[in-house]
Backbone bond lengths (Angstrom), bond angles and torsions (degrees), N, CA, C in turn:
res aa  C-N    CA-C-N  psi(-1)  N-CA   C-N-CA  omega(-1)  CA-C   N-CA-C  phi
1 X - - - 1.438 - - 1.523 109.32 -
2 X 1.318 115.37 132.13 1.457 117.66 178.05 1.533 110.27 -82.71
3 X 1.306 115.58 173.83 1.467 121.81 -175.41 1.524 111.92 -59.51
4 X 1.330 117.05 -44.99 1.470 121.02 -178.11 1.528 111.36 -63.33
5 X 1.324 117.27 -40.47 1.460 121.33 179.01 1.525 110.36 -65.35
6 X 1.333 116.59 -43.94 1.463 120.75 177.91 1.523 110.99 -61.74
7 X 1.326 115.57 -42.79 1.458 120.83 -179.33 1.528 110.50 -63.18
8 X 1.321 117.51 -44.16 1.459 122.20 179.18 1.527 110.78 -63.17
9 X 1.329 116.20 -43.92 1.467 120.61 178.68 1.525 110.47 -60.90
10 X 1.322 117.29 -42.23 1.463 121.51 179.25 1.528 111.04 -64.57
11 X 1.331 117.62 -40.03 1.462 120.97 178.90 1.527 110.89 -64.22
12 X 1.321 117.03 -39.65 1.470 121.33 177.94 1.524 109.87 -65.13
13 X 1.337 117.02 -45.92 1.464 120.94 179.35 1.526 111.20 -62.54
14 X 1.339 116.86 -40.85 1.463 119.94 178.26 1.522 110.82 -64.23
15 X 1.324 117.08 -40.85 1.462 120.80 177.61 1.511 111.20 -60.44
16 X 1.328 116.95 -44.86 1.468 121.26 176.86 1.526 110.59 -62.13
17 X 1.313 116.72 -40.05 1.464 122.11 179.47 1.526 110.32 -59.82
18 X 1.313 117.20 -47.00 1.466 121.54 -179.65 1.531 110.52 -62.42
19 X 1.331 116.12 -43.64 1.468 121.61 179.66 1.528 110.44 -66.69
20 X 1.326 116.81 -44.33 1.470 120.65 179.48 1.527 111.32 -61.14
21 X 1.324 116.85 -39.97 1.467 120.27 177.67 1.526 110.17 -58.05
22 X 1.315 116.08 -46.18 1.461 120.72 179.26 1.515 112.67 -64.84
23 X 1.324 116.35 -42.73 1.472 120.21 -179.68 1.523 111.57 -62.80
24 X 1.322 116.72 -41.00 1.465 120.28 -179.54 1.525 110.38 -65.65
25 X 1.328 117.49 -43.89 1.463 119.61 177.07 1.526 110.82 -60.69
26 X 1.326 116.81 -43.59 1.463 120.65 179.91 1.528 111.51 -63.34
27 X 1.322 116.53 -40.85 1.470 120.10 179.00 1.521 111.18 -63.45
28 X 1.317 116.48 -44.57 1.464 119.58 179.20 1.526 110.50 -63.33
29 X 1.318 116.98 -32.83 1.458 120.80 177.61 1.528 110.99 -68.83
30 X 1.323 116.95 -45.08 1.466 121.83 179.46 1.528 110.28 -63.48
31 X 1.317 115.82 -38.34 1.465 121.33 -179.30 1.527 111.31 -91.70
32 X 1.333 116.13 27.55 1.463 120.68 -173.26 1.521 112.49 -61.12
33 X 1.311 113.87 166.62 1.450 119.60 179.24 1.510 113.05 117.51
34 X 1.290 117.21 -2.35 1.455 119.90 178.89 1.510 111.03 159.41
35 X 1.304 114.78 -170.30 1.455 120.75 179.76 1.526 109.93 -75.77
36 X 1.321 116.26 137.87 1.465 122.78 178.83 1.521 109.26 -117.20
37 X 1.321 116.18 136.41 1.466 120.76 179.59 1.525 110.05 -64.07
38 X 1.323 115.44 136.03 1.465 119.60 179.14 1.519 111.46 -66.47
39 X 1.316 117.68 -26.84 1.467 119.56 177.11 1.526 110.60 -65.66
40 X 1.334 117.71 -30.02 1.467 121.08 175.37 1.521 110.45 -69.68
41 X 1.331 116.53 -40.53 1.466 120.09 176.43 1.521 110.31 -62.44
42 X 1.318 115.95 -41.09 1.464 120.52 179.75 1.528 110.41 -60.72
43 X 1.319 116.97 -39.13 1.465 121.31 178.78 1.529 110.36 -62.75
44 X 1.324 116.71 -44.70 1.466 121.08 -179.92 1.530 110.80 -69.09
45 X 1.315 116.94 -37.15 1.472 122.09 179.16 1.527 109.77 -91.81
46 X 1.307 116.54 51.22 1.468 121.37 -173.75 1.526 113.35 -63.68
47 X 1.331 117.92 -18.40 1.460 121.30 179.11 1.528 112.56 -86.31
48 X 1.334 117.21 0.14 1.462 122.45 -177.88 1.526 108.97 -113.53
49 X 1.326 116.28 132.67 1.467 121.49 178.79 1.533 110.07 -67.67
50 X 1.337 116.38 149.26 1.464 120.27 -178.91 1.527 111.73 -58.04
51 X 1.332 118.11 -40.44 1.468 119.34 -178.78 1.528 111.05 -62.94
52 X 1.344 117.18 -30.64 1.464 120.50 177.64 1.528 110.53 -71.71
53 X 1.322 116.57 -38.66 1.467 120.68 177.18 1.525 109.37 -64.97
54 X 1.321 116.63 -44.21 1.468 121.42 179.13 1.526 110.20 -60.12
55 X 1.318 116.65 -43.94 1.471 121.37 179.25 1.530 110.24 -59.52
56 X 1.323 116.61 -44.64 1.464 120.61 179.71 1.523 111.96 -68.90
57 X 1.321 117.07 -43.19 1.469 120.72 178.69 1.524 109.80 -59.39
58 X 1.321 116.89 -42.93 1.460 120.89 179.16 1.527 110.43 -60.74
59 X 1.326 116.65 -46.23 1.466 120.42 179.35 1.529 110.97 -61.97
60 X 1.328 116.80 -48.24 1.465 120.86 -177.35 1.526 111.66 -63.93
61 X 1.327 116.45 -36.44 1.465 120.82 177.53 1.530 110.64 -68.67
62 X 1.320 116.24 -50.19 1.467 120.48 -178.08 1.529 111.81 -64.27
63 X 1.326 117.09 -26.02 1.465 121.68 178.66 1.527 112.42 -85.57
64 X 1.321 116.90 -7.12 1.456 120.71 177.65 1.519 115.08 85.05
65 X 1.343 117.12 16.05 1.463 120.71 -178.44 1.523 113.06 -89.05
66 X 1.326 116.81 -19.16 1.463 120.86 177.10 1.528 109.36 -137.63
67 X 1.328 114.53 156.51 1.464 122.31 171.27 1.518 106.56 -106.62
68 X 1.326 116.49 147.80 1.462 121.67 176.31 1.519 109.61 -122.00
69 X 1.321 115.17 145.72 1.457 119.04 172.78 1.521 109.72 -145.91
70 X 1.314 114.73 158.50 1.458 122.68 178.79 1.526 108.07 -78.84
71 X 1.335 117.22 126.33 1.467 120.30 -177.54 1.528 112.37 -68.35
72 X 1.318 117.45 -24.37 1.464 120.19 -179.26 1.522 112.59 -81.35
73 X 1.326 116.43 -39.54 1.464 119.99 -176.26 1.524 113.16 -101.18
74 X 1.327 116.64 -21.92 1.460 120.79 -176.33 1.515 113.32 76.71
75 X 1.327 116.84 6.14 1.463 120.92 -177.68 1.525 111.22 -92.82
76 X 1.347 117.00 148.23 1.467 120.76 176.26 1.526 110.41 -57.54
77 X 1.322 115.54 144.72 1.460 120.98 -178.95 1.522 109.23 -155.50
78 X 1.333 115.86 -173.36 1.465 121.69 176.49 1.530 108.73 -143.27
79 X 1.310 116.10 170.95 1.464 120.88 -179.31 1.522 112.78 -61.40
80 X 1.312 116.60 -31.28 1.462 120.12 -178.87 1.529 112.09 -68.42
81 X 1.329 116.43 -24.55 1.461 120.53 -174.95 1.524 115.12 -106.37
82 X 1.333 117.43 -13.97 1.464 120.94 -173.96 1.519 110.31 -138.62
83 X 1.309 116.72 138.56 1.459 122.27 177.52 1.528 110.31 -63.59
84 X 1.321 116.17 145.83 1.463 123.52 179.83 1.529 111.90 -48.59
85 X 1.322 116.64 -42.44 1.472 119.45 -174.73 1.526 113.45 -70.37
86 X 1.318 117.79 -11.06 1.464 121.51 178.63 1.529 113.05 -107.87
87 X 1.333 116.49 14.03 1.461 120.18 -177.47 1.519 112.37 -104.17
88 X 1.322 114.76 146.42 1.460 121.42 169.42 1.527 106.97 -129.41
89 X 1.336 116.08 155.93 1.462 120.88 -174.71 1.518 111.36 -134.41
90 X 1.327 113.96 156.72 1.459 122.10 178.54 1.524 107.90 -148.83
91 X 1.333 116.72 145.15 1.460 121.04 176.26 1.520 111.03 -66.41
92 X 1.322 115.81 145.70 1.459 121.32 170.09 1.529 107.28 -97.37
93 X 1.305 116.37 177.05 1.465 120.57 176.60 1.528 110.10 -60.78
94 X 1.341 117.58 -39.67 1.468 120.19 178.01 1.524 111.53 -65.26
95 X 1.322 117.39 -35.89 1.460 120.68 176.08 1.515 111.29 -62.31
96 X 1.318 116.39 -40.94 1.460 121.06 177.35 1.522 110.57 -66.48
97 X 1.326 117.54 -39.85 1.472 120.96 177.67 1.526 111.51 -59.54
98 X 1.318 116.55 -38.50 1.470 120.41 176.32 1.526 109.46 -60.44
99 X 1.315 117.04 -46.68 1.467 121.72 -176.06 1.523 113.35 -65.91
100 X 1.329 117.37 -33.55 1.468 119.61 -178.75 1.526 112.61 -93.14
101 X 1.330 116.94 2.72 1.459 120.89 174.76 1.512 115.88 83.44
102 X 1.314 118.19 11.75 1.467 121.44 178.28 1.523 112.06 -86.29
103 X 1.312 116.05 -10.01 1.461 122.45 177.86 1.519 106.88 -142.91
104 X 1.319 116.81 146.22 1.463 120.07 179.24 1.522 110.40 -123.15
105 X 1.314 114.66 156.70 1.460 122.77 177.29 1.522 106.55 -149.08
106 X 1.312 116.89 122.54 1.468 121.42 -177.74 1.521 113.08 -62.99
107 X 1.316 117.61 -16.82 1.466 121.23 -179.20 1.526 112.89 -96.44
108 X 1.326 116.81 10.30 1.469 121.16 178.20 1.518 108.69 -127.42
109 X 1.328 115.09 121.42 1.466 120.78 177.81 1.524 108.56 -112.70
110 X 1.335 115.22 119.29 1.472 120.86 -179.85 1.518 110.60 -100.56
């Protein structure tokens, strides 16, 4: 792959990343009321590869827009410590601020 092809591929992946971040926040908002299993989000986002969802979940968690917990123990956790299939997520106040336009993030496209 030449430089231009690599650059174009990266721009496409980044665009998908920004869109996926927004979609995940919106889904968690629609499914509000508590923690939602990430496997349920994956089912709804059937057009998105699991590695892309994981990448977005990691970004949203590290940015403070979502909380993660282990579905078996109910304890707070992160992707580094718990398998994707055992995670549930919930919006934080900052995640809600992103959705209502009171906060912006260049890596989230709504």
